PDB file of N, CA, C and O in Angstrom:
ATOM      1  N   MET A   1     -42.992  24.573 -79.844  1.00  0.00           N
ATOM      2  CA  MET A   1     -42.432  23.611 -78.961  1.00  0.00           C
ATOM      3  C   MET A   1     -43.464  22.630 -78.401  1.00  0.00           C
ATOM      4  O   MET A   1     -43.209  21.426 -78.364  1.00  0.00           O
ATOM      5  N   ALA A   2     -44.612  23.123 -77.970  1.00  0.00           N
ATOM      6  CA  ALA A   2     -45.636  22.285 -77.429  1.00  0.00           C
ATOM      7  C   ALA A   2     -46.187  21.363 -78.524  1.00  0.00           C
ATOM      8  O   ALA A   2     -46.466  20.192 -78.265  1.00  0.00           O
ATOM      9  N   GLN A   3     -46.343  21.886 -79.737  1.00  0.00           N
ATOM     10  CA  GLN A   3     -46.828  21.106 -80.819  1.00  0.00           C
ATOM     11  C   GLN A   3     -45.864  19.976 -81.200  1.00  0.00           C
ATOM     12  O   GLN A   3     -46.262  18.860 -81.534  1.00  0.00           O
ATOM     13  N   GLY A   4     -44.625  20.315 -81.135  1.00  0.00           N
ATOM     14  CA  GLY A   4     -43.592  19.312 -81.449  1.00  0.00           C
ATOM     15  C   GLY A   4     -43.571  18.178 -80.456  1.00  0.00           C
ATOM     16  O   GLY A   4     -43.424  17.006 -80.803  1.00  0.00           O
ATOM     17  N   LEU A   5     -43.732  18.591 -79.136  1.00  0.00           N
ATOM     18  CA  LEU A   5     -43.848  17.562 -78.105  1.00  0.00           C
ATOM     19  C   LEU A   5     -45.080  16.661 -78.280  1.00  0.00           C
ATOM     20  O   LEU A   5     -45.030  15.448 -78.079  1.00  0.00           O
ATOM     21  N   ARG A   6     -46.173  17.306 -78.660  1.00  0.00           N
ATOM     22  CA  ARG A   6     -47.399  16.533 -78.838  1.00  0.00           C
ATOM     23  C   ARG A   6     -47.227  15.538 -79.952  1.00  0.00           C
ATOM     24  O   ARG A   6     -47.656  14.388 -79.857  1.00  0.00           O
ATOM     25  N   LEU A   7     -46.577  16.008 -81.037  1.00  0.00           N
ATOM     26  CA  LEU A   7     -46.359  15.126 -82.216  1.00  0.00           C
ATOM     27  C   LEU A   7     -45.436  13.976 -81.792  1.00  0.00           C
ATOM     28  O   LEU A   7     -45.661  12.816 -82.138  1.00  0.00           O
ATOM     29  N   PHE A   8     -44.385  14.334 -81.028  1.00  0.00           N
ATOM     30  CA  PHE A   8     -43.464  13.289 -80.581  1.00  0.00           C
ATOM     31  C   PHE A   8     -44.192  12.220 -79.710  1.00  0.00           C
ATOM     32  O   PHE A   8     -44.000  11.021 -79.913  1.00  0.00           O
ATOM     33  N   SER A   9     -45.001  12.655 -78.771  1.00  0.00           N
ATOM     34  CA  SER A   9     -45.682  11.726 -77.897  1.00  0.00           C
ATOM     35  C   SER A   9     -46.709  10.895 -78.673  1.00  0.00           C
ATOM     36  O   SER A   9     -46.955   9.739 -78.331  1.00  0.00           O
ATOM     37  N   PHE A  10     -47.324  11.494 -79.744  1.00  0.00           N
ATOM     38  CA  PHE A  10     -48.251  10.729 -80.599  1.00  0.00           C
ATOM     39  C   PHE A  10     -47.466   9.655 -81.344  1.00  0.00           C
ATOM     40  O   PHE A  10     -47.892   8.501 -81.397  1.00  0.00           O
ATOM     41  N   ASP A  11     -46.337  10.019 -81.911  1.00  0.00           N
ATOM     42  CA  ASP A  11     -45.525   8.999 -82.623  1.00  0.00           C
ATOM     43  C   ASP A  11     -45.090   7.886 -81.696  1.00  0.00           C
ATOM     44  O   ASP A  11     -45.120   6.715 -82.075  1.00  0.00           O
ATOM     45  N   LEU A  12     -44.678   8.241 -80.464  1.00  0.00           N
ATOM     46  CA  LEU A  12     -44.255   7.217 -79.541  1.00  0.00           C
ATOM     47  C   LEU A  12     -45.427   6.305 -79.127  1.00  0.00           C
ATOM     48  O   LEU A  12     -45.254   5.095 -78.986  1.00  0.00           O
ATOM     49  N   LYS A  13     -46.604   6.890 -78.937  1.00  0.00           N
ATOM     50  CA  LYS A  13     -47.788   6.091 -78.631  1.00  0.00           C
ATOM     51  C   LYS A  13     -48.140   5.179 -79.753  1.00  0.00           C
ATOM     52  O   LYS A  13     -48.481   4.021 -79.510  1.00  0.00           O
ATOM     53  N   SER A  14     -48.077   5.640 -80.977  1.00  0.00           N
ATOM     54  CA  SER A  14     -48.417   4.781 -82.109  1.00  0.00           C
ATOM     55  C   SER A  14     -47.409   3.638 -82.317  1.00  0.00           C
ATOM     56  O   SER A  14     -47.766   2.518 -82.682  1.00  0.00           O
ATOM     57  N   ILE A  15     -46.140   3.973 -82.070  1.00  0.00           N
ATOM     58  CA  ILE A  15     -45.067   2.892 -82.169  1.00  0.00           C
ATOM     59  C   ILE A  15     -45.327   1.795 -81.088  1.00  0.00           C
ATOM     60  O   ILE A  15     -45.241   0.598 -81.362  1.00  0.00           O
ATOM     61  N   ILE A  16     -45.646   2.256 -79.859  1.00  0.00           N
ATOM     62  CA  ILE A  16     -45.898   1.307 -78.798  1.00  0.00           C
ATOM     63  C   ILE A  16     -47.135   0.488 -79.081  1.00  0.00           C
ATOM     64  O   ILE A  16     -47.143  -0.725 -78.873  1.00  0.00           O
ATOM     65  N   THR A  17     -48.158   1.127 -79.544  1.00  0.00           N
ATOM     66  CA  THR A  17     -49.433   0.429 -79.822  1.00  0.00           C
ATOM     67  C   THR A  17     -49.192  -0.606 -80.931  1.00  0.00           C
ATOM     68  O   THR A  17     -49.636  -1.751 -80.847  1.00  0.00           O
ATOM     69  N   HIS A  18     -48.485  -0.169 -81.954  1.00  0.00           N
ATOM     70  CA  HIS A  18     -48.163  -1.071 -83.121  1.00  0.00           C
ATOM     71  C   HIS A  18     -47.417  -2.282 -82.650  1.00  0.00           C
ATOM     72  O   HIS A  18     -47.723  -3.406 -83.048  1.00  0.00           O
ATOM     73  N   ARG A  19     -46.404  -2.055 -81.775  1.00  0.00           N
ATOM     74  CA  ARG A  19     -45.565  -3.139 -81.262  1.00  0.00           C
ATOM     75  C   ARG A  19     -46.419  -4.055 -80.400  1.00  0.00           C
ATOM     76  O   ARG A  19     -46.254  -5.272 -80.485  1.00  0.00           O
ATOM     77  N   LEU A  20     -47.338  -3.528 -79.562  1.00  0.00           N
ATOM     78  CA  LEU A  20     -48.149  -4.363 -78.761  1.00  0.00           C
ATOM     79  C   LEU A  20     -49.090  -5.266 -79.577  1.00  0.00           C
ATOM     80  O   LEU A  20     -49.266  -6.445 -79.272  1.00  0.00           O
ATOM     81  N   HIS A  21     -49.701  -4.661 -80.646  1.00  0.00           N
ATOM     82  CA  HIS A  21     -50.555  -5.364 -81.492  1.00  0.00           C
ATOM     83  C   HIS A  21     -49.759  -6.516 -82.196  1.00  0.00           C
ATOM     84  O   HIS A  21     -50.249  -7.639 -82.314  1.00  0.00           O
ATOM     85  N   ARG A  22     -48.542  -6.200 -82.648  1.00  0.00           N
ATOM     86  CA  ARG A  22     -47.789  -7.179 -83.325  1.00  0.00           C
ATOM     87  C   ARG A  22     -47.421  -8.329 -82.452  1.00  0.00           C
ATOM     88  O   ARG A  22     -47.537  -9.488 -82.849  1.00  0.00           O
ATOM     89  N   ASP A  23     -46.950  -7.999 -81.194  1.00  0.00           N
ATOM     90  CA  ASP A  23     -46.607  -9.016 -80.221  1.00  0.00           C
ATOM     91  C   ASP A  23     -47.798  -9.902 -79.844  1.00  0.00           C
ATOM     92  O   ASP A  23     -47.631 -11.105 -79.642  1.00  0.00           O
ATOM     93  N   THR A  24     -49.022  -9.306 -79.746  1.00  0.00           N
ATOM     94  CA  THR A  24     -50.202 -10.043 -79.437  1.00  0.00           C
ATOM     95  C   THR A  24     -50.551 -10.951 -80.625  1.00  0.00           C
ATOM     96  O   THR A  24     -50.945 -12.097 -80.411  1.00  0.00           O
ATOM     97  N   ALA A  25     -50.422 -10.488 -81.827  1.00  0.00           N
ATOM     98  CA  ALA A  25     -50.698 -11.352 -82.976  1.00  0.00           C
ATOM     99  C   ALA A  25     -49.735 -12.544 -83.025  1.00  0.00           C
ATOM    100  O   ALA A  25     -50.118 -13.672 -83.333  1.00  0.00           O
ATOM    101  N   GLN A  26     -48.455 -12.243 -82.704  1.00  0.00           N
ATOM    102  CA  GLN A  26     -47.481 -13.371 -82.697  1.00  0.00           C
ATOM    103  C   GLN A  26     -47.755 -14.380 -81.685  1.00  0.00           C
ATOM    104  O   GLN A  26     -47.556 -15.576 -81.894  1.00  0.00           O
ATOM    105  N   THR A  27     -48.251 -13.871 -80.488  1.00  0.00           N
ATOM    106  CA  THR A  27     -48.571 -14.827 -79.345  1.00  0.00           C
ATOM    107  C   THR A  27     -49.726 -15.640 -79.754  1.00  0.00           C
ATOM    108  O   THR A  27     -49.727 -16.850 -79.524  1.00  0.00           O
ATOM    109  N   LEU A  28     -50.747 -15.039 -80.366  1.00  0.00           N
ATOM    110  CA  LEU A  28     -51.966 -15.781 -80.771  1.00  0.00           C
ATOM    111  C   LEU A  28     -51.614 -16.840 -81.759  1.00  0.00           C
ATOM    112  O   LEU A  28     -52.081 -17.977 -81.691  1.00  0.00           O
ATOM    113  N   CYS A  29     -50.737 -16.424 -82.727  1.00  0.00           N
ATOM    114  CA  CYS A  29     -50.344 -17.376 -83.787  1.00  0.00           C
ATOM    115  C   CYS A  29     -49.586 -18.552 -83.161  1.00  0.00           C
ATOM    116  O   CYS A  29     -49.828 -19.701 -83.530  1.00  0.00           O
ATOM    117  N   THR A  30     -48.659 -18.279 -82.208  1.00  0.00           N
ATOM    118  CA  THR A  30     -47.924 -19.340 -81.553  1.00  0.00           C
ATOM    119  C   THR A  30     -48.857 -20.250 -80.797  1.00  0.00           C
ATOM    120  O   THR A  30     -48.669 -21.466 -80.778  1.00  0.00           O
ATOM    121  N   GLN A  31     -49.890 -19.652 -80.154  1.00  0.00           N
ATOM    122  CA  GLN A  31     -50.850 -20.440 -79.353  1.00  0.00           C
ATOM    123  C   GLN A  31     -51.597 -21.372 -80.281  1.00  0.00           C
ATOM    124  O   GLN A  31     -51.802 -22.548 -79.982  1.00  0.00           O
ATOM    125  N   ARG A  32     -52.020 -20.793 -81.473  1.00  0.00           N
ATOM    126  CA  ARG A  32     -52.731 -21.632 -82.464  1.00  0.00           C
ATOM    127  C   ARG A  32     -51.902 -22.769 -82.961  1.00  0.00           C
ATOM    128  O   ARG A  32     -52.404 -23.889 -83.061  1.00  0.00           O
ATOM    129  N   ILE A  33     -50.635 -22.535 -83.285  1.00  0.00           N
ATOM    130  CA  ILE A  33     -49.764 -23.559 -83.746  1.00  0.00           C
ATOM    131  C   ILE A  33     -49.604 -24.613 -82.714  1.00  0.00           C
ATOM    132  O   ILE A  33     -49.681 -25.802 -83.024  1.00  0.00           O
ATOM    133  N   PHE A  34     -49.377 -24.209 -81.466  1.00  0.00           N
ATOM    134  CA  PHE A  34     -49.194 -25.161 -80.357  1.00  0.00           C
ATOM    135  C   PHE A  34     -50.450 -26.006 -80.150  1.00  0.00           C
ATOM    136  O   PHE A  34     -50.357 -27.200 -79.866  1.00  0.00           O
ATOM    137  N   TYR A  35     -51.626 -25.384 -80.292  1.00  0.00           N
ATOM    138  CA  TYR A  35     -52.913 -26.073 -80.121  1.00  0.00           C
ATOM    139  C   TYR A  35     -53.022 -27.063 -81.233  1.00  0.00           C
ATOM    140  O   TYR A  35     -53.414 -28.202 -80.978  1.00  0.00           O
ATOM    141  N   CYS A  36     -52.703 -26.711 -82.454  1.00  0.00           N
ATOM    142  CA  CYS A  36     -52.823 -27.652 -83.608  1.00  0.00           C
ATOM    143  C   CYS A  36     -51.919 -28.851 -83.484  1.00  0.00           C
ATOM    144  O   CYS A  36     -52.315 -29.976 -83.792  1.00  0.00           O
ATOM    145  N   ILE A  37     -50.668 -28.605 -83.020  1.00  0.00           N
ATOM    146  CA  ILE A  37     -49.729 -29.735 -82.816  1.00  0.00           C
ATOM    147  C   ILE A  37     -50.237 -30.600 -81.663  1.00  0.00           C
ATOM    148  O   ILE A  37     -50.235 -31.825 -81.785  1.00  0.00           O
ATOM    149  N   HIS A  38     -50.661 -30.020 -80.574  1.00  0.00           N
ATOM    150  CA  HIS A  38     -51.180 -30.776 -79.491  1.00  0.00           C
ATOM    151  C   HIS A  38     -52.353 -31.640 -79.849  1.00  0.00           C
ATOM    152  O   HIS A  38     -52.433 -32.809 -79.473  1.00  0.00           O
ATOM    153  N   HIS A  39     -53.303 -31.014 -80.617  1.00  0.00           N
ATOM    154  CA  HIS A  39     -54.549 -31.712 -81.049  1.00  0.00           C
ATOM    155  C   HIS A  39     -54.132 -32.893 -81.970  1.00  0.00           C
ATOM    156  O   HIS A  39     -54.672 -33.990 -81.831  1.00  0.00           O
ATOM    157  N   THR A  40     -53.223 -32.687 -82.862  1.00  0.00           N
ATOM    158  CA  THR A  40     -52.802 -33.725 -83.793  1.00  0.00           C
ATOM    159  C   THR A  40     -52.192 -34.852 -83.119  1.00  0.00           C
ATOM    160  O   THR A  40     -52.467 -36.007 -83.444  1.00  0.00           O
ATOM    161  N   VAL A  41     -51.310 -34.544 -82.120  1.00  0.00           N
ATOM    162  CA  VAL A  41     -50.633 -35.607 -81.373  1.00  0.00           C
ATOM    163  C   VAL A  41     -51.631 -36.366 -80.554  1.00  0.00           C
ATOM    164  O   VAL A  41     -51.530 -37.589 -80.451  1.00  0.00           O
ATOM    165  N   ALA A  42     -52.617 -35.677 -79.950  1.00  0.00           N
ATOM    166  CA  ALA A  42     -53.629 -36.357 -79.144  1.00  0.00           C
ATOM    167  C   ALA A  42     -54.467 -37.309 -80.067  1.00  0.00           C
ATOM    168  O   ALA A  42     -54.712 -38.454 -79.686  1.00  0.00           O
ATOM    169  N   LEU A  43     -54.898 -36.855 -81.251  1.00  0.00           N
ATOM    170  CA  LEU A  43     -55.635 -37.661 -82.114  1.00  0.00           C
ATOM    171  C   LEU A  43     -54.770 -38.900 -82.628  1.00  0.00           C
ATOM    172  O   LEU A  43     -55.306 -39.996 -82.792  1.00  0.00           O
ATOM    173  N   PHE A  44     -53.524 -38.706 -82.856  1.00  0.00           N
ATOM    174  CA  PHE A  44     -52.642 -39.796 -83.205  1.00  0.00           C
ATOM    175  C   PHE A  44     -52.538 -40.876 -82.172  1.00  0.00           C
ATOM    176  O   PHE A  44     -52.609 -42.071 -82.461  1.00  0.00           O
ATOM    177  N   LEU A  45     -52.358 -40.391 -80.891  1.00  0.00           N
ATOM    178  CA  LEU A  45     -52.231 -41.343 -79.798  1.00  0.00           C
ATOM    179  C   LEU A  45     -53.556 -42.056 -79.573  1.00  0.00           C
ATOM    180  O   LEU A  45     -53.583 -43.251 -79.279  1.00  0.00           O
ATOM    181  N   GLU A  46     -54.615 -41.347 -79.705  1.00  0.00           N
ATOM    182  CA  GLU A  46     -55.956 -41.957 -79.565  1.00  0.00           C
ATOM    183  C   GLU A  46     -56.151 -43.055 -80.628  1.00  0.00           C
ATOM    184  O   GLU A  46     -56.699 -44.120 -80.344  1.00  0.00           O
ATOM    185  N   GLY A  47     -55.708 -42.783 -81.808  1.00  0.00           N
ATOM    186  CA  GLY A  47     -55.815 -43.768 -82.924  1.00  0.00           C
ATOM    187  C   GLY A  47     -54.990 -44.971 -82.626  1.00  0.00           C
ATOM    188  O   GLY A  47     -55.453 -46.090 -82.851  1.00  0.00           O
ATOM    189  N   LEU A  48     -53.687 -44.796 -82.087  1.00  0.00           N
ATOM    190  CA  LEU A  48     -52.883 -45.876 -81.723  1.00  0.00           C
ATOM    191  C   LEU A  48     -53.440 -46.770 -80.646  1.00  0.00           C
ATOM    192  O   LEU A  48     -53.337 -47.996 -80.688  1.00  0.00           O
ATOM    193  N   ILE A  49     -54.063 -46.069 -79.632  1.00  0.00           N
ATOM    194  CA  ILE A  49     -54.695 -46.854 -78.545  1.00  0.00           C
ATOM    195  C   ILE A  49     -55.854 -47.667 -79.088  1.00  0.00           C
ATOM    196  O   ILE A  49     -56.020 -48.830 -78.719  1.00  0.00           O
ATOM    197  N   ASP A  50     -56.652 -47.079 -79.950  1.00  0.00           N
ATOM    198  CA  ASP A  50     -57.778 -47.812 -80.526  1.00  0.00           C
ATOM    199  C   ASP A  50     -57.358 -48.984 -81.296  1.00  0.00           C
ATOM    200  O   ASP A  50     -57.996 -50.032 -81.193  1.00  0.00           O
ATOM    201  N   ILE A  51     -56.272 -48.886 -82.106  1.00  0.00           N
ATOM    202  CA  ILE A  51     -55.728 -49.993 -82.863  1.00  0.00           C
ATOM    203  C   ILE A  51     -55.233 -51.107 -81.942  1.00  0.00           C
ATOM    204  O   ILE A  51     -55.429 -52.297 -82.191  1.00  0.00           O
ATOM    205  N   HIS A  52     -54.576 -50.657 -80.858  1.00  0.00           N
ATOM    206  CA  HIS A  52     -54.024 -51.646 -79.896  1.00  0.00           C
ATOM    207  C   HIS A  52     -55.130 -52.398 -79.268  1.00  0.00           C
ATOM    208  O   HIS A  52     -55.045 -53.621 -79.155  1.00  0.00           O
ATOM    209  N   ILE A  53     -56.213 -51.712 -78.831  1.00  0.00           N
ATOM    210  CA  ILE A  53     -57.401 -52.334 -78.200  1.00  0.00           C
ATOM    211  C   ILE A  53     -58.051 -53.311 -79.168  1.00  0.00           C
ATOM    212  O   ILE A  53     -58.376 -54.443 -78.810  1.00  0.00           O
ATOM    213  N   GLN A  54     -58.233 -52.850 -80.401  1.00  0.00           N
ATOM    214  CA  GLN A  54     -58.887 -53.740 -81.385  1.00  0.00           C
ATOM    215  C   GLN A  54     -58.066 -54.994 -81.628  1.00  0.00           C
ATOM    216  O   GLN A  54     -58.612 -56.092 -81.735  1.00  0.00           O
ATOM    217  N   GLN A  55     -56.749 -54.826 -81.716  1.00  0.00           N
ATOM    218  CA  GLN A  55     -55.855 -56.001 -81.894  1.00  0.00           C
ATOM    219  C   GLN A  55     -56.020 -56.980 -80.716  1.00  0.00           C
ATOM    220  O   GLN A  55     -56.069 -58.189 -80.941  1.00  0.00           O
ATOM    221  N   LYS A  56     -56.108 -56.487 -79.458  1.00  0.00           N
ATOM    222  CA  LYS A  56     -56.277 -57.303 -78.369  1.00  0.00           C
ATOM    223  C   LYS A  56     -57.624 -58.022 -78.333  1.00  0.00           C
ATOM    224  O   LYS A  56     -57.699 -59.190 -77.950  1.00  0.00           O
ATOM    225  N   LEU A  57     -58.725 -57.296 -78.748  1.00  0.00           N
ATOM    226  CA  LEU A  57     -60.046 -57.803 -78.750  1.00  0.00           C
ATOM    227  C   LEU A  57     -60.273 -58.879 -79.809  1.00  0.00           C
ATOM    228  O   LEU A  57     -60.944 -59.884 -79.575  1.00  0.00           O
ATOM    229  N   TYR A  58     -59.709 -58.639 -80.943  1.00  0.00           N
ATOM    230  CA  TYR A  58     -60.023 -59.522 -82.075  1.00  0.00           C
ATOM    231  C   TYR A  58     -58.876 -60.461 -82.457  1.00  0.00           C
ATOM    232  O   TYR A  58     -58.932 -61.134 -83.487  1.00  0.00           O
ATOM    233  N   ALA A  59     -57.813 -60.500 -81.598  1.00  0.00           N
ATOM    234  CA  ALA A  59     -56.720 -61.385 -81.894  1.00  0.00           C
ATOM    235  C   ALA A  59     -57.182 -62.839 -81.649  1.00  0.00           C
ATOM    236  O   ALA A  59     -57.932 -63.123 -80.715  1.00  0.00           O
ATOM    237  N   PRO A  60     -56.702 -63.756 -82.535  1.00  0.00           N
ATOM    238  CA  PRO A  60     -57.084 -65.183 -82.213  1.00  0.00           C
ATOM    239  C   PRO A  60     -56.317 -65.686 -80.964  1.00  0.00           C
ATOM    240  O   PRO A  60     -55.116 -65.478 -80.794  1.00  0.00           O
ATOM    241  N   ALA A  61     -57.089 -66.344 -80.132  1.00  0.00           N
ATOM    242  CA  ALA A  61     -56.575 -66.848 -78.846  1.00  0.00           C
ATOM    243  C   ALA A  61     -55.705 -68.046 -78.961  1.00  0.00           C
ATOM    244  O   ALA A  61     -55.219 -68.555 -77.951  1.00  0.00           O
TER     245      ALA A  61
END
């Protein structure tokens, strides 16, 4: 009986640990994707601003 209980608690612990690791991995992946999108949008906007400034600076008066 005690051995069966120990085995059950070990299985439960491994299931919970596995689920926590999986959730952590998904969260990290989501954060990486969000960071990549954010970085890409920031670079795109920075490029647009640079183009706009250059057009203003070098436009014929």
